[in-house]
N, C-alpha and C positions, 0 to 999 in steps of 0.2 A: 721776652720772646715776641717776635713780630709775625705778621702774616697769618696764615691759617693756624699756626701753632698757638696763637694767642687766644683762640676760641676755646672756651671751656668744654672739656670732654673730647677734644680732638687729639688723639694720641698718634704714635708713629704708624700703627697699623692702618688707622683711618686715613692718615696722610698718603699712605701708599695706594689705598683704593681710590682716593680722590685724584691722585696723580695719573692713574690709568684712564681717567675721564678728561685729562688735560686741565685739571683744576689745581693750580699751584698757589694762587694769590686770591685774596678776597674779591678782586675784580672779576676773576674767572667764575666765581659763584654767580655773580650778577648776570653773566652772559651765558650761563648754563641754562638754556631755555627749555620749557616743557615740550615733550613730544606730542602730548594730547592732554585733554582735560576730562574730568568726570564731574557730574553734577550731583553733589551731595548736599545741596542747599534745600532740597524739598523731599518729602516722603510721598511715595506713590502707593495708593491702596492696592493690595494684591489683586483685587478684581479688575483693576484698570491696566494691569501689565499687558504689554504687547510683545509678541515674540520678536527677538532681534533688537529691541530698543532698550539700551541699558538704563537702569533705574535703581533707586534706593527704596527699600522697604523697611518697616520696623514692626517688630512683634515679639511673641514669646515662643520659645522652643517647647513644643508639647510632646514630641517624641524624638528619640535619637537611638540609633543602633548601628553596629558595625556588621555589614554583610560580607560574605565570603564568596558568593557566587552571583553572577558569572566571574566576578573578580572582586578583590577586597575593596570595600568602599564604606565611608561614613555617610549615612543617610539621616537627615534631620527634617522634621516637619515644623514649619514656622507658621504661626497663626497671628493675624493682625487684629486690631480692635473691631473691625467690621466682620470678623469671622472668616476672612479669606485664607486659604491654605496654599503654601508654597513649599516644595521639596528642595532642600539644599543637598547637593551631592559633592563629596570630596573623595577623589581617587588617591590622592597623596595627602597624608595628614600625620600629625604628631599627637602624642598623648596629651599635650597641653591643649590642643584644639578639642579633643574629645571631652576634656574637663570643662572647657569654656562653653561648650555647646550642649550641656546637659539639660534635660527637661526643667523648665522653670526659668531658664536664662532669658533675659530680655536683651535683644540685640538689634542692631541695624545691619542690613546686608546690602551690598551694592554689587550688581552683576547684570548679565544679559540673560533674560528669561527665554526659555524655549519649551515647546511641548515635550513632555516626558511620558513614560508608560503609565504613571499614576496621576498625571495632570501637569500643570506648569511647574518647571524646576529651574534652578540656577546651578551651574557646575562651577565649583571653586569661586564662589563670590567672596568679596572682601567683607569680613565681619568684624564688628567691634561691639563690646558690651555697652549698654545704655543704662545709666542710672537716672533717677528721677530728675526732671527739669534740666537735662543736658541739652544745650541749644544746638540747633543745626549749624552747619558750616555757613559762614557769611560770604564765602566766595567759592567759585568753581575750584575744584581740587586739581592741581597740576600733577601730571605724571612725567617724571624726568628720565632721560637716559641714565642708566645706572650700571653697576658692575657687581660681581659676586661679593656678598658681605656688606653691601651698602643699601639700606632700606629706603623706601620712599619717605617715610616720616623723618628719618635722619637727614635726608637731603633737603626736605622742606624746612626743617629747623635751621640748617646751615644757611640756606638762601634767605630766610627771615633775618638772621643775624647780619648778613651782608647788606640787606636793604636798609638796615638801621645804622650800620657802622662803616660800610665802605663808601668810597667817593662816588656819588651819583650826580655831581654838579654838571651843568651844561657845558659842552665844548664848542658848540656852533653859535656863531653870531645870530642874534634875534632876527635880523633882516633876512638871512638865508632860510631860517625855519618858516618865516612868514611867506616868503616867496615860493617855497616848495610845498606849503600847506602840510607841514609835518609837525606832530606833537613833540613836546619836550622829552629829553632823555629819561629823567626821573619818572615822569608821568607814564612813559611807555613801559619802563621796567616794572613798575608797580602793577600796571594793568596786566602785563603778560604773566607775571608770577602769581598774581592774586586777582583774577578777573571777577567783576561783580556778577551776581546771580543772573542779571538780565543781559549779560554779554551774549552776542550771537556765537554759538558754538561752531557753526559752519565756517564763519569768517576767521575764527581763531585757528581751527584745525587746518584750514587751507592757506594760512599765513596771508590772508587778504586784509586783515585789520590794519589800520593806520599805525598802530604800535609796532607791529611786525615790520612794516615798511620803513619806519624810522630806523630801527636797528639794522635792517638790511642795508639801508643807505649809508649808515655810519661805517659799517664794515667795508662796503665797496669804496667809500671815500678814503678810508685809511689805506686800503690796498693801492688806490690810484696815487695818493700822496707818496707812499713808500716807493712805488715804481718810478715816479718822476724824480724822486730824490736820488735813486740809484742811477737813473739816466743822467742827471746833472753831475753826480759824483764821478761817473765814468769820464765825463768831459774834462775833469780836472786832472786825470791821469795821463801820463805821457805814453805815446806809442810812436813807432817809426813812421815818418811821413813817406809814404810810398806813392810819390807823384807820377802821373802818367808820363812815360818817356816816349811812347809811341814807336818803340823800336821792335821789341818782341811781340807786343800786342798787335801792331799793324801787320807784322809778318805773318802772324797766326791767322788773322782775318783774311789776308790775301790768299793763303793756302787752302782755306776751307772750300769744299765743293758746293757749299750752299751759302746763302746770305742770311744774316740774322733777321728775325722778324722784328716788327716795330716794337713789340712788347719786350723782346730780348734786348734791343738797343736801349730802351728806356731804363730797364733795371741795371744794365751794365753801366750806364752813365751814372746812376745813383751809387753803385758800388765803387766805381773808379773814383768818384768824388770823395766818398767816405775814406778810402785808403790813403788819400792825400792829406787827410786831416792829422793834426798832432795828437789826437786822442783816439783810443781804440774803437774801431767799428764793432758794433754788435748788431748785425742785420739778419733778419729772417727772410729767406728767399722762398716764396711759395709758388708752386706751379703744378698744374695738373699733370697726370701721367703723360709722358711724351712731349712736354711743352718745351724742352730744350734747356734744362737747368745746368746740365753738365758742361756745355760749352761756356756758359757764363762763369762757372767756377774755374774753368781752365784759364779764361782771360784774367780773372782775379789773381790766380796763382802766378801767371806770367808777369803781371804788373809788379807783384812782390819781388819776383826773381830778377827783373830788369833793374830793380833798385838795389840789388846785392843782398837780398834777404831770402830765406827759405820759406817754403810753403808746405803744408801738410793737408792731405785729404783723407778723411776717415769715414768708413761706411760700416753698417752693422753686420753684414754677412760677407763671407769670403767671395761668393759669386758676384755680388755687387761691387765689392772692392776691386776684384780682379777685372771686372768690366771697365771700371774707371781707369785702372792701371793700363789696360790695353789701349783705351781711347787716348790717354795722355801720351803713351809711347807713339801712337800714330800721329797725333797732332804736334807734339812738342819736341820729340827727338830730332826731327829734321831742322829744328831751330837751334840745336846744340844744347838743349836743356837735359841735365843729368837727372834721371828719375830712379828712385829706389822703391822696392816692393817689400812690405813688411807684414807678415801674418803670423799667427800663433802656431801654425803647423810647419813652419820652415825648419829645415835641418839646422843643427847648431852652427856648423861652419859657415853656411850661407848667411845665417842670421848675424853672426859676428861681423862678417864683412860689411853687411848693410848697416849695422849699428855704427861701425867705424866711419863709414862714408857720411852718415847723417851727422855724427858728432863733429867731424872735421869740416863740414860744410860743402864737401865735394858733391854730395847729393843735394841738388837744389829743390827737388820736390819729392816728398815721401808720401806714398799711397799705401793704405792698409786698413786693417780692421782695428778692433779695440787694442791690438798689440801696440799701436802707436803711443798709447798713453801709459804704458807700463814703465816702472821706475827706471829700468836700465836704458831706456831710450832718451838720449840727450841730443838736443839740436844745437848747432853752432849759433845760428841767428834766425830763430823762427819769427817771421813777420806776419804770417797769415795762417790761421787754422780753419779749415772747411769741414763741417760735419754734415754728412748727407743723412737723410731720413732721421733727423735729429731727435724726433720723439721716441725712437727705438733705443736711445741711450739714456741712462740715468743721469740725473743732474750732476752728480759727482764725477762721472766719467767725462762729461763734456768739460767740466771745470779742470780736470786733470790734464787734458790736452792743451787747454789755454795756458796753463801754468808752466808749460814746457818752454815758454819764451817770456821776455819781460813785456807783459801786456801786449801780446800780438793782437792783430785785428782778427775778428771771428765772423765767419759767414756760415749760418745754419740753413740747410735746405730741407724742404719737405714737399713730397708729392701727395701728402695727405693734407688737403687744404684745411685751414683752421677757420671755423666759423667766426664771424665778426665779433660776437660777444666774447668768445674765448680769447681771441687776439687782443681785444681791448682790455681784458682782465689779466690773464696770466702772462701775456707777452707785451704788456703796456710799456715796459722799460726798453723794448727793442724797437729798432726801425724796421719796417716791413716793406718788402718789395714783392710784387705779384706779377708773374708772367700769365697774362689772361688771354693768350692767343696761341693756337697750335700751329706748328710749321705747315706750309702748304704741302699738298700731296697726301695728307693723312685722311684716310677714309673713315666715315662713321662706322661704329661697331653695332651690329644688330644683336640684341640680347634675347635669348629664348629660355624660358623656364620649363623644364621637361621632367616628368615623373620617371623614377627608376624603372618602372614597368615598361617604358619605351626604349630601353637600353639598346635593343637590336637596331632600332631606327637610327640611333646616334652612331652606332658602329658603322652602319652603312654610309652615313654622312662623312665620317672620318675616312673611310675607304675611298669614297669618291674624291674627296679633296686631295688626298695623297696621290691617287692615280692621275689626277689632273696636273700634277707637278707642284702642288702647294704643300705646306707643312702644317702640323697641328701639335697642340699640347693636350695632355690628359693629366689633370692635377688631382692627386689624392691627399687627404689630410693626415694619414698615419703611415708609418713605415712597417710596423709589426701589428699582428692581429690583437685586437682588444675585444674580448667577449662582452665586456661591460658596455662598450659603445657600439659594437657591431658595425664598425666602419670598414669599408674596403681598404686594403692596404696597397701601397705602391708595388710591393713585390708580387702580390697575388694578381693585381691588375696587369702588371707587365707580362706575366705568364699567360693570362687569359687573352690579352690583346695579341700577343705573339702567335697564339694558336688560332685566333679568330681572323687575323689579317695576314695570311701568308703572302710573301712577295713584297711586303712593305718593311722598310728598315725601321726598327723600333729601338729606342735607347731608353735608359733609366738613369735618373739622377736623384739623389736624396742626401740629406744632411750628414749621414754617417759614412758616406764614401770618402776615400782618401782624396785630398785636393787634386792630385794628378789624374785620378780616375774621373772626377767631376769635370776637370778641365778638358780631358780628351773627349768626353761625351758632348760637352757644350760646343767644342770646336767642330766636331763631326756634324752636329745639328746646324751650326752656323754655315757650314759648307754644303748643306743639303745632302750629306751622305746618310743622314738619318732623317726620315720623313715624319715620324711620330715620336715625340718626347714624353715619356711617362715620368712624372716628377711629383715631389712633395712641394710644399709652399716655399722651398728655398728659391724658386724662380720668381717669387712675388715681385721683386724689384730688380732692375738693372739689366734684364735680358732683352736684347734688341736684335730680333731676326725678322727683317722686313717681309720675307717670303712666308712667314707663318700667319695664316689667316683664319684658323679655327682653334678655339679654346674650349675644352670640356672641363668643367669643374665638378668633381664628384662630391656628393654630400655637401652641396653648397649651403644647405640649411644650417650647417654647423659652423659656418665661418662668419666673421664680422664684415660689416659693410666696407670699411676701408680696404680690408684684405681682398674682398671680391672685386672691388674697383681696381686695385693694383694688379691683380691677376688678369682681369679683362684687358688692361692696358698693355699686356704683352703682345696682343695682336692689333691690327689696324695700323701697322707701321709702314705698310707698303701701299701700292695702288689697288690691290684686289679687295673686293668686298669681304669684310671680316665678320665672323659670327662668334659669339660666346654663348655656350650652352650650359645652363645651370641645372645639373642633375640633382634631384632631391628625393629623399625617402619619406613616404607618408608614415604616420600622421605628422603634420607640421604643428609646432607650438605657435602660439599667437605671435611671439617675438620673431620667430623664424619666418613666419608668413609675412610679417611687416617688413623684415629685411629684404626678402626676395622681391616684394612688390616695389620697394624703393629702388633697388638696383635695376629692376626691369624697366621702370618708368623714367629713370634719370641717367644721363651720361655726364652731367656737369658735376665735377668733383666737389665744388663748393656746396651745392645743394645736397649731395650725398653726405658730406661732412656735417652739415647742419642737422640732417635727419639722424645721423649717427650719434651726435651729441645728445639729441632728445631721447634716443633709445638707451644709451649707455651711461650718460652723465659725464662730466668733465674728467673725473678721476681716471676712468678706464680709457677715455678718448686720448688723453695726453700721456698716459703711462705713468702718471705721478703717484699712483698707489704703490708702484714698485720703487719709485725713486726717492720716496721719503718726503715729498713736498705735500703739505696738507691742503685740503680743499677749503673753499669758503664754508664757514660753519652755519651761517644764518641766511645769507643771500643765495638765491638760485638764479643762474644766468639766463635760463629760459623765462622764468616767471618775472624776474626783476630786470629785464633788458632795458626798460625805460629808466630805471634808477641808475643803471650803469652809465648811460649817457649823461644823466644829471651829475653823477659823481665825478666823471671825467671833467666836465665843464667847471664844477665848483672847485675841484682840486687845482685846476689851472688858475682860477680866480684867487683862491686863498693864498697860493704860493706867490702870486704877483702882488696882491693888495694887502694881505694880512698874514704874513709869515708866522707871527706869534700864535694866532688862532690855529694855523695848520699844525704847529708843533704841539699845542695842547691836545688837539684831537688825536694826533698820531701817537702821543705818549700813552693814551688810554689803550690803544690797540696795537702798540708798537711790536710786542713779541709776536702776535699773530701776523701783522702786516709784513714784518721782516721775513717770516717763514714763507709767505706767498711768493716772494721774488724768486724767479727761476734764474739761476746764475748762468 
């Protein structure tokens, strides 16, 4: 038997528990690093204990009893050689503990002392019996991430086995270690698993020690090597060469009532060049809310179509997908392009007709929701797949659309700008274009943070805006009442606003309405037949009504930064001064207060995204907790940003100058590194 099964005492049940921690091979044990450390290398006299400072004491149990009031508890008195007394309190205990802590037992207890009713006490300390001349621990004791049924002593024993039996040889050339002032791999592992008594606990706990930095660098380097390998591999795959014909694309540009901004022209040139290559494009197009990504995607679709191939545009919500569909009809139908609409709510007959047109190639462009990547959707010649708001889709959903053709080109778009460290890490295998300029005529949006107590003032502001010929949004987070959250609902708010604002046309749109109903309300709002639109966050993306200049977001403290920024971007699309009012209910949590402060002080989507990453972490920011792609296990993108730069540079150098060293390093981290790649 090989692997973990070769270790004495590791049975099937234990293998299952280790698997829950991501430990499948001996190497995984090496890289299962401690969460924290406890200092069991010294004994602290009881008289020197300080509240809140964890310590180890040694002494004899002189009294033990089980109390039943005010609740059941095992209370023991421990006396050390200096006569100091400490109470040990156990609220959850077993008969074996009662037997081990009888008067006369000599023990060591580790815990956090605190003042109690009868003096200093420890609640649920770690206790172990002490026999004569038992030496103290020679290293700080690691505390590992664990799971039910797997004890700390068992984990420590397994890690010790791995340190003596697994491969801990060096993978990096000595010159690189010297250049970066990093310690060796084996030295770092041994230090982190068994730190000496004089190691600085604060540096260890905060991952500031050189040993932590070495392993974080190794992980980032493996990720960069893997990403670059995927990037290179993609260039060996064949894709249709969609060279610019300047027929439909030029006709589209001539018909537009506006000129492309300099930033749009730049990214369009990058995308057009990619499409003409014989290998599949995988480009991420980033642009803040309202920067004009949709017209760039339309130009890309047209370049595919004028080469005789089909294109598909997928969006995460029906409202956004329909917005794209209508814009494409407006822009491309006059050019003779046949466009199909596909959503999950279509009637069966209409859906069958659309599927037949897509399968035959009659439909040159298909626009829709996730319905586009369902199994029954077959394309005749899919040359380009465009995924809007790509972070809202799971990895496998994006891959499913790409697999509808023989290696089609793929353009992913995001109005949630991705911070530099995140783009370098999780998107390092993609080419990235950024529209960093807003179209002319866009007015800055003033943001105001207002307490729920001033609701009447906000109502007056909405009334004035609507009576002056402007339009407004009122966004609510829930559709139905939830006593637990006590949030206002869209239905209730709609009724309240209808009563409070007579003479003003008010519409309601939410995710549970039938598509035709939503479409009718949105068309009425776009035509200014409705002045105030009450909505849930279904309007977060894709709604474009230039006359709307006021946005009220209810319970803004409950929403994430990117969502608030997206909602705010629904206004400011015309020439009138626009305002976004963030209504909040007190008291605010620390995180909610931080979010509102950030959105109030910033209009730059990239700065907001950077702050969002710091607040939420990369998993929530990218949506990869839901999509199955694991996070970096050791490195932290905020803390280790400097290492990420180094890892990127060293990866390029190794692949160029020392491919064997790159392969050796990648082999150690291969399973993890391959998992990081976002397909």
